[in-house]
VEXDREN-2710 file (C-alpha; in Angstrom, 1 decimal):
% VEXDREN-2710
k/r/px/py/pz
1/MET/13.9/9.9/7.7
2/ILE/10.6/11.8/7.5
3/PRO/8.2/11.2/10.5
4/PHE/4.8/10.0/9.4
5/THR/1.6/8.2/10.4
6/PHE/0.0/5.3/8.4
7/ASP/-3.6/4.5/7.9
8/LYS/-3.7/0.7/7.6
9/GLU/-7.3/0.5/6.4
10/SER/-6.8/2.9/3.4
11/HIS/-3.0/2.3/3.1
12/VAL/-2.4/6.1/3.1
13/TYR/0.7/7.7/4.6
14/HIS/0.2/11.1/6.3
15/VAL/2.8/13.8/6.9
16/PRO/1.4/17.1/8.4
17/GLY/1.3/19.9/5.7
18/ARG/2.4/17.6/2.9
19/TYR/0.7/15.4/0.3
20/VAL/2.2/11.9/0.3
21/LEU/2.0/9.6/-2.7
22/SER/2.4/5.9/-1.9
23/THR/4.5/3.8/-4.2
24/SER/1.3/2.0/-5.3
25/ASP/-0.4/5.4/-6.0
26/VAL/2.3/6.2/-8.5
27/ILE/2.1/2.8/-10.2
28/ASP/-1.7/3.1/-10.3
29/MET/-1.6/6.6/-11.8
30/ALA/0.8/5.3/-14.4
31/GLY/-1.9/3.0/-15.6
32/LEU/-0.2/-0.2/-14.5
33/SER/-2.5/-1.5/-11.8
34/ASN/-6.1/-1.0/-13.0
35/MET/-8.4/-3.5/-11.2
36/ASP/-11.7/-2.0/-12.4
37/GLN/-12.7/-5.3/-14.1
38/VAL/-11.9/-7.5/-11.2
39/PRO/-14.9/-8.4/-9.0
40/ALA/-14.7/-6.8/-5.5
41/ALA/-14.9/-10.2/-3.8
42/GLN/-11.9/-11.5/-5.8
43/LEU/-9.9/-8.5/-4.9
44/ALA/-10.8/-8.9/-1.2
45/TRP/-9.7/-12.5/-1.3
46/ALA/-6.4/-11.7/-3.0
47/SER/-5.7/-9.0/-0.5
48/HIS/-6.5/-11.4/2.4
49/ARG/-4.2/-14.1/0.8
50/GLY/-1.4/-11.6/0.5
51/THR/-1.7/-10.4/4.1
52/VAL/-1.7/-14.0/5.4
53/LEU/1.3/-15.0/3.3
54/HIS/3.3/-11.9/4.2
55/LYS/2.7/-12.4/7.9
56/ALA/3.7/-16.1/7.6
57/VAL/6.9/-15.2/5.7
58/GLU/7.8/-12.6/8.3
59/GLU/7.2/-14.9/11.3
60/TYR/9.2/-17.7/9.6
61/GLU/12.2/-15.4/8.9
62/MET/12.1/-13.8/12.3
63/GLY/12.0/-17.2/14.1
64/GLY/8.3/-16.9/15.2
65/ASP/5.5/-19.4/15.1
66/TRP/4.3/-18.9/11.5
67/GLN/1.7/-21.7/11.8
68/ALA/-0.1/-20.1/14.8
69/ALA/-2.6/-18.1/12.8
70/PHE/-1.9/-19.5/9.3
71/ASP/-4.7/-20.5/7.0
72/ALA/-3.9/-23.9/5.6
73/ASN/-5.7/-23.1/2.4
74/PHE/-2.6/-21.1/1.4
75/MET/0.0/-23.7/2.2
76/PRO/0.6/-24.5/-1.5
77/TYR/1.7/-20.8/-2.0
78/LEU/3.9/-20.8/1.1
79/GLU/5.6/-24.0/-0.1
80/GLY/6.8/-21.9/-3.1
81/TYR/8.6/-19.6/-0.7
82/PHE/10.1/-22.5/1.2
83/SER/11.4/-23.8/-2.2
84/PHE/13.0/-20.4/-2.8
85/ARG/14.7/-20.5/0.6
86/ASP/15.9/-24.1/-0.1
87/ASP/17.5/-22.9/-3.4
88/HIS/19.0/-19.6/-2.2
89/ALA/21.2/-19.2/0.9
90/ILE/20.0/-15.7/1.7
91/GLN/20.8/-13.7/4.9
92/VAL/17.7/-11.8/5.9
93/LEU/18.1/-8.3/7.2
94/PRO/15.5/-7.2/9.8
95/PRO/13.2/-5.4/10.1
96/MET/10.7/-6.8/7.6
97/GLU/7.6/-4.9/6.4
98/LYS/9.6/-1.7/7.0
99/GLN/7.7/1.5/6.2
100/TYR/9.2/4.7/5.0
101/VAL/8.3/8.1/3.7
102/TYR/11.1/9.6/1.7
103/GLU/11.6/12.7/-0.5
104/HIS/11.9/11.9/-4.2
105/GLU/15.1/13.5/-5.5
106/GLY/14.4/16.1/-8.2
107/THR/10.7/16.7/-7.4
108/GLU/10.7/16.9/-3.6
109/GLN/7.5/14.8/-3.7
110/LEU/7.0/12.7/-0.6
111/ILE/6.7/8.9/-1.4
112/GLY/5.5/6.2/1.0
113/ALA/6.9/2.7/0.8
114/THR/6.5/-0.6/2.7
115/ILE/9.4/-2.9/2.0
116/ASP/8.7/-6.6/2.5
117/LEU/12.1/-8.1/2.6
118/ARG/15.8/-7.2/2.4
119/PHE/18.6/-9.8/2.3
120/VAL/22.1/-10.4/1.2
121/LEU/22.8/-13.0/-1.4
122/ASN/26.2/-13.6/-3.0
123/ARG/27.4/-10.2/-1.6
124/TRP/24.5/-8.3/-3.1
125/LEU/22.0/-6.4/-1.0
126/TYR/18.5/-7.3/-2.4
127/ILE/15.5/-5.1/-1.9
128/ALA/12.6/-7.6/-2.5
129/ASP/8.9/-8.0/-2.5
130/VAL/6.8/-11.2/-2.3
131/LYS/4.0/-11.6/-4.7
132/SER/1.3/-14.3/-4.9
133/ILE/-0.7/-13.3/-8.0
134/TYR/-2.0/-15.7/-10.6
135/PRO/0.8/-16.3/-13.2
136/VAL/0.4/-14.5/-16.5
137/CYS/2.4/-14.5/-19.7
138/GLY/3.2/-12.5/-22.8
139/LYS/2.2/-8.9/-22.8
140/ALA/0.4/-9.2/-19.4
141/LEU/3.6/-10.5/-17.8
142/ARG/5.8/-7.8/-19.4
143/LEU/3.4/-5.1/-18.1
144/LYS/3.3/-6.7/-14.6
145/GLN/7.1/-6.8/-14.6
146/LEU/7.2/-3.1/-15.6
147/ALA/5.1/-2.3/-12.5
148/TRP/7.4/-4.5/-10.4
149/ARG/10.4/-2.5/-11.7
150/LEU/8.8/0.7/-10.6
151/GLN/7.9/-0.6/-7.2
152/THR/11.3/-2.0/-6.4
153/GLN/13.0/1.1/-7.7
154/SER/11.0/3.1/-5.2
155/TYR/12.0/0.7/-2.5
156/GLN/15.6/0.9/-3.4
157/GLU/15.5/4.7/-3.2
158/ALA/13.8/4.5/0.2
159/THR/16.5/2.2/1.4
160/GLU/19.3/4.4/0.1
161/ALA/17.7/7.3/2.0
162/ASP/18.0/5.4/5.2
163/ALA/21.6/6.1/6.1
164/GLY/21.2/4.3/9.5
165/PHE/20.2/1.0/7.9
166/LEU/23.1/1.0/5.5
167/THR/25.6/2.2/8.1
168/ASN/24.6/-0.6/10.5
169/LEU/24.9/-3.1/7.7
170/GLY/28.4/-1.9/6.8
171/GLU/29.8/-1.2/3.4
172/ASP/31.9/-4.4/3.6
173/ALA/28.8/-6.5/3.8
174/TYR/27.7/-6.1/0.2
175/ASP/29.1/-5.0/-3.2
176/GLY/26.0/-3.2/-4.4
177/ILE/22.2/-3.1/-4.4
178/ARG/19.8/-5.2/-6.5
179/ARG/16.1/-5.5/-6.7
180/ALA/13.9/-8.6/-6.8
181/ILE/10.4/-10.0/-6.8
182/ILE/9.8/-13.4/-5.3
183/HIS/6.6/-14.6/-7.0
184/ILE/5.1/-17.6/-5.3
185/HIS/2.2/-19.6/-6.7
186/PRO/1.4/-23.3/-7.0
187/LYS/1.0/-22.9/-10.8
188/LEU/4.6/-21.8/-11.2
189/LYS/7.3/-24.4/-12.0
190/GLY/8.9/-25.2/-8.7
191/GLY/6.4/-23.0/-6.9
192/TYR/8.2/-19.7/-7.5
193/THR/10.1/-17.4/-9.8
194/PHE/12.9/-15.1/-8.8
195/TYR/12.6/-12.0/-10.9
196/ARG/15.6/-9.7/-10.8
197/PRO/15.5/-6.6/-13.0
198/GLU/19.0/-5.7/-14.2
199/MET/18.3/-2.2/-15.7
200/ASP/18.6/1.1/-13.9
201/ASP/15.0/2.4/-13.5
202/ALA/15.7/5.7/-11.7
203/LEU/14.6/7.7/-14.8
204/LEU/11.6/5.5/-15.3
205/TRP/10.5/6.0/-11.7
206/ASP/11.2/9.7/-11.9
207/GLY/8.9/10.0/-14.9
208/ALA/6.2/8.1/-13.1
209/VAL/6.4/10.3/-10.1
210/ARG/6.2/13.5/-12.2
211/LEU/3.2/12.1/-14.2
212/ALA/1.4/11.3/-10.9
213/MET/2.1/14.8/-9.6
214/GLU/0.7/16.4/-12.8
215/LYS/-2.4/14.2/-12.7
216/ILE/-3.1/15.3/-9.1
217/ALA/-2.6/18.9/-10.1
218/CYS/-5.4/18.3/-12.8
219/GLY/-7.7/17.0/-10.1
220/GLU/-7.3/13.3/-10.4
221/LYS/-6.9/11.2/-7.3
222/PRO/-5.2/7.9/-6.6
223/MET/-7.7/5.0/-7.0
224/LYS/-7.5/3.8/-3.4
225/ARG/-8.3/7.3/-2.1
226/GLU/-11.3/7.5/-4.5
227/ARG/-12.5/4.2/-3.2
228/LYS/-12.2/5.4/0.4
229/GLU/-14.2/8.5/-0.4
230/ALA/-16.8/6.4/-2.2
231/GLN/-17.1/4.1/0.8
232/ALA/-17.4/7.1/3.1
233/LYS/-20.3/8.7/1.1
234/PRO/-23.0/6.5/2.4
235/LEU/-21.8/7.2/5.9
236/LYS/-21.8/10.9/5.3
237/GLU/-25.3/10.7/3.8
238/GLN/-26.5/8.9/6.9
239/LEU/-24.9/11.5/9.1
240/ARG/-26.4/14.4/7.1
241/ARG/-29.9/12.9/7.4
242/SER/-29.4/12.3/11.1
243/VAL/-28.4/15.9/11.6
244/GLU/-31.4/17.1/9.6
245/ARG/-33.7/14.9/11.9
246/GLU/-32.1/16.4/14.9
247/ASP/-32.6/19.9/13.6
248/ASP/-36.3/19.1/13.0
249/ASP/-36.6/17.8/16.5
250/GLU/-35.0/21.0/17.9
251/GLN/-37.4/23.1/15.9
252/ILE/-40.4/21.2/17.2
253/SER/-39.2/21.4/20.8
254/ALA/-38.8/25.2/20.4
255/ARG/-42.4/25.7/19.5
256/SER/-44.4/27.7/22.1
257/PHE/-47.6/29.5/22.6
258/THR/-47.9/33.1/23.9
259/SER/-50.9/35.2/24.9
260/GLU/-51.6/38.4/23.0
261/ASN/-54.7/40.5/23.8
262/GLY/-56.2/37.5/25.6
263/ARG/-55.9/35.2/22.6
264/MET/-53.5/32.3/22.3
265/ARG/-51.0/32.8/19.5
266/TYR/-48.9/30.0/18.1
267/HIS/-45.4/30.6/16.9
268/SER/-42.3/28.6/16.2
269/ARG/-38.8/29.7/17.1
270/VAL/-35.9/28.1/15.1
271/LEU/-32.8/27.6/17.2
END
């Protein structure tokens, strides 16, 4: 696997000398995750909810104390996951929240991925992600499922690139790989849906990666990187003004007076 570092705040993967697109970057640049019309406070709350739920699921599956730092406001969501577990006898495969950077076959573009959950069910190895978004229907649901198909295809390719994980699991442990989204929300019937795309989305993912690469070549940036730069601008402006004030102070401190023909002459020396 490719060594990398990960910036948790910006969710950006870094590999020296290479540009890494995260899976969410590719989906965003395909036009499937535009959140421009969603208020910032609502996005922040949804992000917090997702973080809390993912941590609780991980602690629960790994035998930890999932209630230790759990926000009880989100219990109706977590009950949906517990209902899923009651209905499906899955064998969870650690580690959870596994991060990868892999090279996309055909383009050599580096792709970052963080896989929530992998498990065996009925002799199928599932690459899964847990979602807690508000339920939608019709066209909105189909577009959301399209984004999920891209996401899980990337996660499948990341898993297939990890020979160590598959070797340790053993070929006899499963008959093949499938993808899934476990959507938990109190508004859903039974508290959850188990979405399992059946189609092969390798070409779809390949096209999305190539589109993202071409957009970057045209000067476009993934949305989250633009947001990070926008947030950094006020700080950069403060730093620039601070430096200018320091320069002014240095110039003032460098002022001196010299004597020329018995008269005092003022001059300023800029350092």
